[in-house]
C-alpha positions in Angstrom: -21.1 -9.6 -4.4 -18.5 -7.6 -2.7 -19.4 -3.9 -1.4 -18.0 -1.1 0.8 -19.8 0.6 3.4 -19.0 4.1 5.0 -19.8 3.4 8.9 -20.3 6.1 11.2 -20.2 6.2 14.9 -17.3 3.7 15.8 -14.6 4.7 18.4 -12.7 1.8 19.0 -12.2 -1.8 18.4 -14.7 -2.8 20.2 -17.1 -0.6 18.1 -15.8 -2.6 15.0 -15.8 -5.9 16.5 -19.8 -5.2 17.7 -20.3 -4.1 13.4 -18.4 -7.2 12.4 -20.5 -9.8 14.7 -24.0 -7.9 13.8 -23.6 -7.8 10.4 -21.6 -11.9 10.4 -25.2 -13.1 12.0 -27.1 -12.2 8.3 -27.6 -15.2 6.3 -26.2 -15.4 3.0 -22.6 -13.2 4.5 -19.4 -15.0 3.6 -17.3 -12.2 5.1 -17.2 -9.2 6.8 -14.3 -6.8 7.7 -14.5 -3.5 9.4 -11.4 -1.1 8.9 -11.5 1.3 12.0 -9.0 3.8 10.6 -10.7 4.4 7.4 -14.4 3.6 8.9 -15.6 1.2 6.4 -17.2 -2.1 6.2 -16.0 -4.4 3.6 -18.5 -7.2 2.9 -18.7 -10.2 0.8 -22.4 -11.4 0.6 -25.0 -13.4 -1.2 -27.1 -11.1 -3.8 -30.1 -13.5 -3.4 -30.0 -13.2 0.2 -29.5 -10.2 1.2 -29.7 -6.4 -0.2 -27.9 -3.3 0.8 -30.5 -2.3 3.2 -30.6 -5.3 5.2 -26.5 -4.5 6.0 -27.5 -0.9 6.7 -30.0 -2.1 9.0 -27.7 -4.6 11.0 -25.1 -2.1 11.4 -28.1 0.5 12.9 -29.1 -1.9 15.2 -25.5 -2.4 16.1 -26.0 1.5 17.6 -23.9 3.0 14.5 -24.9 3.9 10.6 -24.0 2.9 7.7 -24.3 4.3 4.0 -22.9 2.7 0.6 -19.8 4.0 -0.5 -20.0 5.5 -3.8 -17.4 4.1 -6.3 -16.2 7.2 -8.3 -12.8 7.3 -7.1 -12.3 10.8 -8.5 -15.1 12.1 -5.9 -14.0 13.1 -2.6 -15.2 10.8 1.1 -17.2 12.3 3.1 -16.1 12.7 6.7 -17.2 9.9 9.2 -17.0 12.1 12.3 -17.1 15.3 14.2 -15.2 18.0 12.2 -11.8 19.1 13.1 -13.3 22.7 13.8 -15.9 21.1 16.7 -13.2 19.2 18.4 -10.9 22.0 18.8 -13.4 24.3 19.9 -14.6 21.9 22.9 -10.9 20.8 23.5 -10.4 24.6 23.9 -13.4 25.3 25.8 -12.6 22.0 28.0 -9.0 23.1 28.9 -10.0 26.8 29.6 -12.7 25.9 32.1 -9.9 23.6 34.0 -7.7 26.4 34.6 -10.3 27.4 37.5 -11.3 24.7 38.7 -7.6 22.8 39.1 -7.1 26.3 41.0 -10.0 26.0 43.0 -9.2 22.2 44.0 -5.5 22.4 44.4 -5.1 25.3 45.4 -5.3 24.8 49.5 -3.3 22.1 49.0 -0.5 24.0 47.4 -1.0 27.0 49.9 -2.5 29.7 48.1 -3.8 32.3 50.6 -7.1 33.6 49.1 -7.7 29.9 48.1 -6.8 28.0 51.2 -9.2 30.9 53.0 -12.2 29.5 51.2 -15.0 27.6 53.5 -15.0 23.9 52.1 -18.4 23.9 51.3 -17.7 27.5 49.3 -14.7 25.3 47.7 -16.9 22.7 47.0 -19.6 24.3 45.1 -17.0 26.3 42.7 -15.6 22.9 41.5 -18.8 21.5 40.8 -19.7 24.8 39.1 -16.5 24.9 36.8 -17.1 21.0 36.0 -20.4 21.0 35.0 -19.8 22.9 31.5 -17.0 20.6 31.0 -19.2 17.3 31.4 -22.2 19.5 29.3 -19.5 20.0 26.2 -18.2 16.6 26.5 -21.4 15.0 26.9 -21.3 12.8 23.9 -19.1 10.2 26.0 -22.2 9.6 28.3 -24.5 9.5 25.3 -22.7 7.2 23.1 -21.1 4.9 26.1 -24.5 4.4 28.0 -26.1 3.6 24.6 -23.7 1.1 24.0 -23.7 -0.3 27.3 -27.8 -0.9 26.8 -27.3 -3.1 23.5 -25.1 -5.1 25.6 -21.9 -3.9 23.4 -19.9 -1.4 25.4 -17.0 0.2 23.6 -14.2 2.5 24.5 -16.8 5.6 25.5 -18.8 3.4 27.9 -15.4 3.0 29.8 -14.6 6.9 29.9 -18.9 7.2 30.9 -19.0 4.8 33.6 -15.2 6.3 35.0 -15.9 9.8 34.6 -19.4 9.3 35.4 -18.3 7.6 38.8 -16.2 10.2 39.5 -18.6 12.7 39.2 -21.8 11.4 40.5 -19.6 10.5 43.8 -18.5 14.2 44.0 -21.8 15.3 43.6 -22.9 13.1 46.1 -20.5 14.6 49.0 -21.6 17.9 47.8 -24.6 16.7 49.4 -23.3 14.9 52.4 -21.0 18.2 53.3 -24.1 20.2 52.8 -26.1 17.9 55.6 -23.2 17.3 57.8 -22.6 21.6 57.8 -26.4 22.0 58.7 -26.0 19.4 61.7 -23.1 21.2 62.6 -20.3 18.0 62.2 -17.4 19.7 61.1 -15.0 16.7 61.0 -17.9 14.9 58.1 -17.6 18.4 56.8 -13.5 17.6 56.2 -14.0 14.0 55.6 -16.1 14.6 52.3 -14.2 18.0 51.6 -11.3 15.2 50.6 -13.2 12.9 48.9 -14.3 15.3 45.7 -13.2 14.0 42.4 -14.6 16.5 40.6 -11.1 17.4 38.8 -10.7 14.0 37.4 -14.0 13.8 35.7 -12.9 17.0 34.3 -9.5 15.8 33.0 -10.8 12.7 32.1 -13.1 14.2 29.4 -10.8 17.1 28.7 -7.6 14.9 28.1 -9.4 12.2 26.2 -11.2 14.1 24.1 -7.9 15.9 23.5 -6.2 12.1 23.0 -9.3 11.5 20.3 -8.1 15.1 18.4 -4.3 14.4 18.3 -5.0 10.5 17.3 -7.2 11.5 14.6 -4.6 14.0 13.2 -2.2 11.1 13.1 -4.6 8.6 11.5 -5.2 11.4 9.0 -1.5 11.5 8.2 -1.7 7.5 7.2 -4.6 7.7 5.1 -3.6 10.8 3.4 -2.0 8.6 0.4 -5.8 7.5 -0.9 -7.1 11.4 -0.6 -4.1 12.8 -2.2 -4.4 10.2 -5.0 -8.1 10.9 -5.2 -7.5 14.8 -5.3 -4.7 14.7 -8.5 -7.1 14.0 -10.6 -8.5 17.3 -12.3 -12.4 18.3 -11.4 -13.2 19.8 -15.2 -12.2 18.8 -18.7 -11.7 20.6 -22.0 -13.6 18.5 -24.6 -14.4 18.7 -28.4 -18.3 17.5 -29.2 -20.0 18.4 -32.4 -17.2 20.6 -33.3 -17.5 23.1 -30.4 -14.8 22.9 -27.7 -16.3 23.2 -24.2 -15.5 22.7 -20.3 -17.3 19.8 -18.5 -17.3 18.2 -15.2 -14.8 15.4 -15.5 -17.6 12.7 -14.1 -19.3 13.8 -17.5 -16.5 12.4 -19.9 -17.5 9.8 -22.1 -15.6 7.2 -23.8 -14.5 8.6 -27.0 -14.5 12.2 -26.0 -11.8 14.1 -27.3 -10.1 15.9 -24.5 -7.4 19.1 -24.7 -4.6 18.9 -22.5 -2.3 22.3 -21.9 1.0 22.3 -20.4 0.6 21.9 -16.4 -2.4 20.0 -16.8 -3.5 16.5 -15.5 -5.5 14.0 -16.9 -9.3 13.4 -16.5 -9.3 10.2 -18.0 -7.3 7.5 -19.4 -6.6 7.2 -23.3 -4.5 7.6 -26.5 -3.0 10.7 -28.1 -4.4 12.0 -31.4 -2.4 15.1 -31.8 0.4 17.0 -30.7 3.3 16.2 -28.7 4.3 16.4 -24.9 6.6 15.5 -21.9 4.2 13.7 -19.2 5.2 13.8 -15.2 3.9 9.7 -14.7 5.3 9.7 -11.3 2.3 9.2 -9.8 1.5 5.9 -11.5 5.2 4.3 -12.1 7.4 6.1 -9.6 9.4 7.2 -12.5 11.0 10.8 -12.0 11.8 11.9 -15.6 8.8 13.2 -17.6 8.3 10.7 -20.6 7.8 11.6 -24.2 4.7 11.0 -25.6 3.6 11.4 -29.2 0.5 10.4 -31.5 -0.7 7.0 -30.8 0.8 6.6 -27.5 -1.2 6.0 -24.1 -1.7 8.7 -21.5 -3.0 8.0 -18.0 -5.3 9.6 -15.6 -4.0 12.3 -13.3 -0.3 12.4 -14.9 0.4 15.6 -15.6 1.7 17.4 -18.9 4.9 19.2 -17.8 5.9 20.6 -21.4 3.5 20.5 -24.9 -0.1 20.6 -26.3 -2.1 17.5 -27.4 -5.4 16.3 -27.9 -6.3 12.7 -26.8 -9.2 10.1 -26.9 -10.8 9.1 -23.9 -11.0 5.1 -23.5 -11.2 4.8 -19.7 -13.1 7.5 -17.7 -14.5 7.5 -14.0 -14.1 4.3 -11.9 -12.5 2.5 -15.1 -9.3 5.0 -14.9 -5.7 3.6 -14.1 -6.2 6.2 -10.8 -9.4 4.5 -9.9 -7.9 1.1 -10.0 -5.3 2.1 -8.0 -7.4 4.2 -5.3 -10.2 0.9 -5.5 -6.9 -1.5 -5.0 -5.5 0.4 -2.1 -9.2 0.8 -0.5 -9.4 -3.4 -1.1 -6.2 -3.9 0.8 -6.5 -1.6 3.4 -10.4 -3.2 4.3 -8.4 -6.6 4.4 -6.5 -7.9 7.3 -3.5 -10.3 7.7 -3.3 -13.3 9.7 -1.2 -11.6 12.2 -4.6 -9.3 13.2 -6.3 -12.2 14.4 -5.2 -12.4 17.7 -6.2 -8.4 18.3 -9.6 -9.0 16.6 -10.1 -11.9 19.4 -9.1 -9.8 22.1 -10.9 -6.8 21.2 -13.9 -8.2 21.4 -13.9 -9.3 24.8 -11.7 -6.3 25.9 -14.3 -3.7 27.2 -16.6 -6.0 29.0 -13.1 -7.6 31.0 -12.3 -4.1 31.5 -15.4 -3.2 33.7 -15.4 -6.6 35.3 -12.0 -5.5 36.4 -13.1 -2.5 37.7 -15.6 -3.6 40.0 -13.5 -6.4 40.9 -10.6 -4.1 41.9 -13.0 -1.8 43.8 -14.4 -4.6 45.7 -11.2 -6.0 46.7 -10.3 -2.9 48.2 -12.9 -2.1 50.0 -13.1 -5.8 51.6 -9.6 -5.2 52.8 -11.1 -2.4 55.0 -10.4 0.6 52.5 -12.9 3.6 52.6 -14.8 3.7 49.2 -12.6 7.1 48.2 -10.0 4.9 47.7 -11.7 2.0 46.2 -13.3 4.2 43.9 -9.8 5.7 42.6 -8.5 3.0 41.5 -11.5 1.3 39.7 -11.8 4.9 37.9 -8.2 4.3 37.1 -8.7 1.0 35.3 -11.5 2.2 33.5 -9.8 5.3 32.2 -6.2 3.8 31.6 -7.7 0.9 29.5 -7.5 1.6 25.8 -8.8 -1.1 23.3 -8.2 1.9 20.6 -4.5 0.9 20.6 -5.1 -2.7 19.8 -7.5 -2.0 17.0 -5.2 0.6 15.6 -2.5 -1.4 15.4 -2.9 -3.3 12.2 -4.8 -1.0 10.1 -2.6 2.1 10.3 0.6 -0.3 9.6 -1.3 -1.6 6.7 -2.2 1.6 5.4 1.5 3.7 5.7 2.6 0.5 3.9 0.4 0.4 1.2 0.4 4.3 0.6 4.6 4.2 0.9 4.4 1.3 -1.8 2.1 3.3 -4.2 4.2 6.0 -4.1 7.3 4.1 -5.3 5.3 1.7 -8.1 4.6 -0.9 -6.1 1.1 -1.9 -5.5 0.1 -4.3 -2.7 -3.4 -6.1 -3.9 -3.8 -7.5 -0.5 -2.8 -7.6 3.5 -2.5 -11.0 3.5 0.6 -10.6 0.8 2.3 -8.4 3.3 2.5 -11.2 5.5 3.5 -14.0 3.3 6.3 -11.2 1.9 7.9 -11.9 5.6 7.9 -15.8 5.2 9.0 -15.7 1.6 12.5 -17.8 1.5 13.2 -18.1 -2.1 12.6 -16.1 -5.6 11.4 -17.7 -8.9 12.2 -15.3 -11.8 11.2 -15.6 -15.2 13.6 -14.3 -17.9 12.3 -12.6 -20.5 11.4 -9.3 -19.4 11.6 -9.7 -15.7 15.8 -10.2 -15.8 16.0 -8.9 -19.1 14.2 -5.7 -21.0 12.2 -7.6 -22.7 13.2 -6.2 -26.2 15.2 -9.1 -27.8 17.3 -7.7 -31.1 18.8 -9.5 -33.8 22.2 -9.8 -33.5 23.2 -12.4 -36.8 22.0 -13.5 -39.4 23.5 -16.8 -41.0 22.4 -18.2 -44.0 23.4 -19.1 -47.7 20.8 -16.8 -48.9 19.9 -14.1 -46.5 17.1 -12.3 -48.5 15.3 -15.2 -48.6 15.8 -16.1 -45.1 14.6 -12.8 -44.0 11.9 -12.9 -46.6 10.3 -16.4 -45.2 11.1 -15.5 -41.5 9.4 -12.2 -41.4 6.4 -13.9 -43.6 5.7 -16.5 -40.9 7.1 -14.4 -37.8 4.3 -11.8 -39.0 1.7 -14.1 -37.8 3.0 -13.9 -34.0 3.0 -12.0 -31.1 6.6 -13.4 -29.7 8.6 -10.5 -28.8 11.7 -13.2 -30.6 9.2 -12.7 -33.4 8.6 -8.7 -33.3 12.6 -8.0 -33.1 12.7 -10.3 -36.5 9.9 -8.6 -38.4 11.3 -5.1 -37.2 15.1 -6.4 -38.3 13.5 -7.1 -42.2 11.3 -4.2 -42.3 14.5 -2.2 -41.2 16.4 -3.8 -44.1 13.9 -3.4 -46.7 13.0 -6.7 -47.0 9.4 -7.8 -48.2 7.6 -10.5 -46.5 6.5 -13.8 -48.2 2.7 -14.6 -47.5 2.2 -17.4 -44.5 -1.0 -19.4 -44.5 -2.1 -21.9 -42.3 -0.3 -21.2 -39.3 0.1 -23.4 -36.2 1.8 -22.4 -33.4 3.4 -25.1 -31.1 3.8 -23.7 -27.4 7.3 -23.2 -26.1 8.9 -25.0 -29.3 7.9 -22.7 -32.6 5.7 -21.9 -35.4 4.6 -23.8 -38.4 2.8 -22.3 -41.6 3.2 -22.6 -45.3 4.8 -20.1 -47.1 5.4 -19.6 -50.7 3.7 -22.8 -50.7 6.1 -24.8 -48.7 5.8 -26.3 -45.3 8.3 -23.6 -42.9 8.9 -24.1 -39.6 10.5 -21.3 -37.0 11.8 -22.2 -33.5 14.1 -23.8 -31.5 16.4 -26.7 -32.4 14.4 -29.1 -30.1 11.3 -28.1 -32.3 13.3 -28.4 -35.8 14.5 -32.1 -34.4 10.5 -33.5 -33.4 9.5 -32.1 -36.6 12.3 -34.7 -38.4 14.7 -32.1 -40.1 18.4 -32.6 -40.0 20.0 -30.5 -37.6 23.7 -31.7 -37.4 25.5 -29.4 -39.5 24.1 -26.8 -37.4 24.4 -28.2 -33.8 28.1 -26.5 -33.5 26.9 -22.9 -34.5 23.9 -22.9 -32.4 25.9 -24.0 -29.2 28.4 -21.3 -30.2 25.9 -18.6 -30.3 24.5 -19.9 -26.7 27.8 -19.6 -25.2 27.4 -15.8 -26.1 24.3 -15.4 -24.6 22.4 -15.0 -27.7 19.2 -17.3 -28.8 19.1 -19.1 -32.0 15.8 -19.1 -34.2 16.4 -21.7 -37.0 14.4 -21.7 -40.0 13.7 -24.7 -42.2 11.7 -25.4 -45.5 10.5 -28.7 -46.5 12.5 -30.2 -43.6 15.9 -28.3 -44.1 17.4 -25.8 -42.7 17.5 -22.5 -45.0 19.3 -20.5 -41.8 18.9 -19.0 -38.6 18.5 -15.7 -36.9 20.5 -14.7 -33.6 19.1 -12.5 -31.4 19.9 -11.1 -27.8 18.1 -9.5 -25.0 19.8 -7.1 -22.7 20.1 -7.6 -18.9 18.1 -4.8 -16.9 20.6 -2.3 -15.6 19.3 -2.9 -12.2 18.8 -6.8 -12.3 22.5 -7.8 -10.8 21.8 -5.3 -8.1 18.2 -6.7 -7.4 19.4 -10.5 -7.4 22.2 -9.5 -4.8 19.8 -7.7 -2.6 17.8 -11.2 -2.7 21.0 -13.0 -1.8 21.8 -10.5 1.1 17.5 -11.1 2.3 18.8 -14.6 3.3 16.5 -15.7 -0.5 17.6 -18.3 -2.5 17.6 -17.3 -6.4 16.3 -19.1 -9.4 15.6 -18.2 -12.4 13.3 -20.2 -15.9 13.7 -19.7 -19.5 12.7 -21.4 -22.6 16.1 -20.6 -24.0 18.6 -23.4 -24.2 20.6 -24.5 -21.6 24.1 -22.4 -22.7 22.2 -19.1 -23.4 20.2 -19.8 -19.9 24.0 -20.4 -18.2 25.5 -17.3 -19.9 22.6 -15.3 -18.7 22.9 -16.8 -15.1 26.5 -16.5 -14.8 26.5 -12.9 -15.6 24.3 -12.1 -12.9 25.4 -14.5 -9.9 22.0 -17.0 -10.1 23.5 -20.0 -8.8 19.9 -22.1 -9.8 18.6 -21.9 -13.0 16.3 -24.1 -15.3 16.2 -23.9 -19.2 14.1 -24.9 -21.9 11.0 -24.4 -19.7 7.6 -24.5 -21.5 4.4 -22.3 -19.7 3.3 -25.3 -17.8 7.0 -26.5 -16.6 6.9 -23.0 -14.5 3.8 -24.0 -12.3 5.4 -27.3 -11.9 8.5 -25.9 -11.0 7.0 -23.9 -8.2 5.2 -26.5 -6.8 8.3 -28.6 -6.7 9.9 -25.9 -4.6 6.8 -25.8 -2.2 7.1 -29.4 -1.8 10.6 -28.9 -0.5 9.4 -26.7 2.0 10.2 -23.6 0.7 7.6 -20.1 0.8 8.5 -19.5 -2.9 8.0 -15.6 -4.6 7.4 -15.8 -8.3 8.2 -12.7 -10.0 7.1 -13.0 -14.3 5.3 -10.4 -16.6 3.8 -12.3 -19.3 0.8 -14.5 -20.3 2.8 -18.0 -19.9 3.8 -16.7 -15.8 0.4 -17.1 -15.1 0.1 -20.2 -14.2 3.1 -20.2 -12.0 1.9 -16.5 -10.7 -1.3 -18.2 -9.3 0.7 -21.1 -7.4 3.4 -19.2 -6.1 2.8 -18.1 -2.6 3.3 -14.8 -3.8 3.0 -13.4 -7.0 4.9 -10.4 -8.1 4.2 -9.5 -11.3 5.8 -6.2 -13.3 2.9 -4.0 -14.4 4.7 -3.2 -17.9 3.9 -6.8 -18.6 0.4 -8.6 -19.7 -3.0 -8.0 -17.6 -3.3 -11.7 -17.5 0.1 -11.7 -15.2 -1.3 -8.5 -13.1 -4.7 -10.3 -12.9 -2.8 -13.3 -11.2 -0.4 -11.3 -9.0 -0.5 -10.5 -5.6 2.0 -7.6 -5.8 2.3 -5.4 -9.1 5.2 -3.3 -10.0 4.1 -0.8 -12.2 7.6 0.0 -13.1 9.6 -2.3 -14.8 12.9 -2.9 -12.7 13.4 -5.6 -10.9 14.8 -3.4 -7.9 10.9 -3.3 -7.1 10.3 -6.6 -6.1 13.4 -5.8 -3.6 11.8 -2.7 -2.5 8.3 -4.8 -2.1 10.1 -7.6 0.1 11.6 -5.1 2.5 8.6 -3.1 2.6 6.3 -6.4 3.4 9.1 -7.1 6.2 9.0 -3.6 7.8 5.1 -3.5 8.0 4.8 -6.6 9.5 7.7 -5.5 12.4 5.5 -2.6 12.8 2.5 -4.2 13.3 4.1 -6.9 15.9 6.1 -3.6 17.4 2.0 -2.1 17.7 0.4 -5.2 19.1 3.6 -5.8 21.6 3.3 -1.9 23.0 -0.6 -2.0 22.7 -0.8 -5.4 24.9 2.0 -4.6 27.0 0.5 -1.4 27.4 -2.8 -2.6 28.7 -1.3 -5.7 30.5 0.8 -3.5 32.6 -1.7 -0.4 33.4 -4.6 -2.2 34.4 -3.1 -3.8 37.3 -1.1 -0.5 38.1 -4.3 1.7 38.1 -6.2 -1.5 40.1 -3.7 -0.7 43.0 -1.8 -4.2 42.7 1.5 -2.6 43.6 0.4 -0.2 46.4 1.1 -2.6 49.2 4.2 -3.6 48.1 5.7 -0.2 46.7 2.9 2.9 47.7 2.1 3.1 43.6 -1.4 4.6 43.5 -2.7 6.3 40.3 -4.6 8.9 40.0 -7.6 9.0 37.2 -6.1 12.0 35.9 -2.7 10.4 35.0 -4.4 7.1 33.5 -6.7 9.0 31.3 -3.6 10.9 29.7 -1.8 7.9 29.6 -4.6 6.3 27.7 -4.8 9.2 25.6 -1.4 9.1 24.7 -1.6 5.2 24.1 -3.3 5.7 20.4 -1.4 8.4 19.9 1.8 6.4 20.1 0.5 3.6 18.2 -0.4 5.8 15.5 2.9 7.4 15.3 5.0 4.6 15.3 3.0 3.5 11.8 3.9 6.7 10.5 7.5 5.6 10.3 6.5 3.1 6.9 5.1 6.5 5.4 9.0 7.4 5.3 10.2 4.1 4.6 13.6 3.7 2.8 15.0 -0.1 2.1 18.2 1.5 0.8 21.0 0.4 3.3 24.6 2.6 2.9 26.1 -0.8 1.3 23.1 -0.6 -1.2 23.6 3.0 -1.9 24.0 3.9 -5.8 25.8 6.4 -7.7 23.5 8.9 -9.1 25.2 11.7 -11.5 23.5 14.4 -13.4 25.1 15.2 -17.0 24.4 18.2 -19.1 24.5 17.1 -22.5 24.6 19.8 -25.8 23.4 18.8 -29.1 20.4 16.4 -28.7 17.7 18.0 -31.0 15.0 15.0 -31.0 14.1 11.8 -29.7 16.7 10.0 -31.6 19.1 11.8 -30.0 18.3 11.3 -26.1 18.0 7.6 -27.2 21.6 7.6 -28.5 22.8 9.4 -25.3 20.7 6.7 -23.2 22.2 3.6 -25.0 25.8 5.1 -24.6 25.9 5.6 -20.9 24.0 2.0 -20.4 27.0 0.4 -22.1 28.7 1.5 -19.2 26.9 -0.8 -17.1 24.4 1.9 -15.6 21.1 2.8 -15.4 20.1 6.0 -17.6 17.5 8.6 -18.3 17.4 11.4 -20.7 15.5 14.3 -20.0 15.6 16.4 -23.9 14.1 19.3 -22.7 16.1 19.8 -19.8 19.6 17.9 -21.6 20.3 16.7 -18.5 20.5 12.8 -18.4 20.1 11.0 -15.0 22.8 8.4 -14.7 22.5 5.2 -11.7 25.0 2.5 -10.8 25.8 0.2 -8.4 29.7 1.3 -8.2 31.1 4.6 -9.1 32.0 5.6 -13.0 34.4 8.2 -13.6 33.6 11.7 -15.2 36.1 11.1 -18.0 34.5 7.9 -19.0 30.8 9.3 -18.8 32.3 12.0 -21.2 33.9 10.1 -23.7 31.1 8.1 -23.9 28.8 11.0 -24.7 31.2 12.2 -27.3 31.2 9.2 -28.9 27.8 9.0 -29.7 28.0 12.3 -31.3 27.3 14.7 -28.6 29.1 17.3 -26.0 29.0 17.4 -22.0 29.0 20.5 -20.2 28.3 19.5 -16.7 28.9 16.5 -14.5 27.5 16.8 -10.9 
């Protein structure tokens, strides 16, 4: 059983390591992952051995608190830490108190007259008085840090508590020693202890760390904002019709079957099907598609999409945690709870980091004392080591990058289902493409009917193909319907996967399928083979029909290549990937398509089982293969591939088998996904490098390793500032992924906006779209605004665009 828990009280990577360790010791735990960014624990365990209460109890024993996370994606997430107002209040108060403290401590050295005139004892007492409120305001670090020490699981708060606490206690000791020396008249001792005060260091450490934590939290909230934005898109209420009455209810109370009313400007509280009315829907949330999509009765609508124009009622089919929105949120939370293999190094270091730093601080102090230096110098080095060390930077290096990458992907219609697939995307060196629905539109249309009796052929074809769900079968049935053909009744249907159909139609045994199928059934094909080759050379697929072992004719179909397929395949090649195409079509049809797209490697007449074998063969050759497909017959190959990418418009089985889901139909989404993977891993490596480099160089500097050779000694105040900024820098570096745009100058598309006059309905916009796509461009037409958007790899002259639209029967008033 897999569940997610919210965990509170964690402050650094050492905390997350402690929570993971405490839970993994429980019997029945298969896997446990803590996400420091989201403050969550994702756990896979055996229900027979454990209960959620057992897991919560283990987390509490480790010193933290946990609660089972709510499943309903539409509900806001509770805050896992101190409120922003509380943190800001502490920071403001701390820095206000620092002003007089720094004036009193630094004033005499700077030669400020009235401060220089203060007796040393008075100066020391004033420093103590200004410091204690700062300590009190930030006392949470001492409570949390020392509690963790007592549990033998020290964390970042432990380093702060030991560092600031040691400086504070030694300063208080110095004040007492000054008082005793003053009473004894030992003025030299008074001056010695006056120079051994570290009140300002203790106060600055606490104030600066609080400021750093606040900045880090602000930056972290920006990385996790994608999920919160998705959650908040769903409306909180819904207008439903029940028992003949229209009422407004909370969205959480919706039930399957409810009839919901949606007006212009409203977003949808559930998934469902329109039963009344028409509208234009903004579905950019789910598909990344910028233009509104026209919807009418019978069309599916998706939760949180927006009705930009129109009025309709729809029947709720998926509510609450079952909606598409909830599934996307769940997917994003799952991937952010998982870790790529590259994170293992950081996890191992985090588990031993804080104890190692504490030991290093004690060794540093002991080494300087044994070398004859005074206690104040040794203390300065030890405190600097404690406060410059930053386990947070290590802990945030991976989750912030993963969060930003998945958020960027989701906004562009690319859903990444696990963090491992991001790293696999970097290793991919070949791409295997299914043809139908992936390279082509997946909507074939009949181009030729060749038969002695066309009516008989279409009657037979419509009757037998009506029993099949294959795209070619649907196209043939649609063609027959458009031509007013009444299909013959077909019986005893038998499907031969990858070949065709056998059934009894009009009392005769009838076959429908490819040439190979006809030959296997003993049908004489010699007179038809030349025509089949001719059609194949034109990139068309021939479906033969035979009755009583004799061919009665054929239907030729063609599937349009996607507008962005050529540019996507070129992009794969520029990334250094080998591109392969697989299709069930014959050799000549496959060669035609491959030639037009510039694909050197292709395999024709492939059965569904052969696709999986083909991918396996590539893997045996040492290749890391990404498989891109959309159909049921692609599922085995997707499951076999190192990286499975499913086009979201395809089947549920294909999507279930995939690591990455493209919500839009364009193949360019796969290019984006692979480039995003590369950028994310590059970002993680940068984060880990700088986190490790920072600690590897900062700790020796703080310990005084360079003091004798170069005279470098780090003040604890500067050490605390460096520590606070290191985590912020890691998070800000990850935030660059939120603005990820893989388009280079060479890949930039031509985009033009054409104002078209004369369009009155959906058929008009469809004709304009077809006319523009015939120019080799990708086109979208918004009927309401009368604007057609055209994208193409190369520039298309305005006069060509105008001529194409006018030929379709409409007028162009403006091109921008």
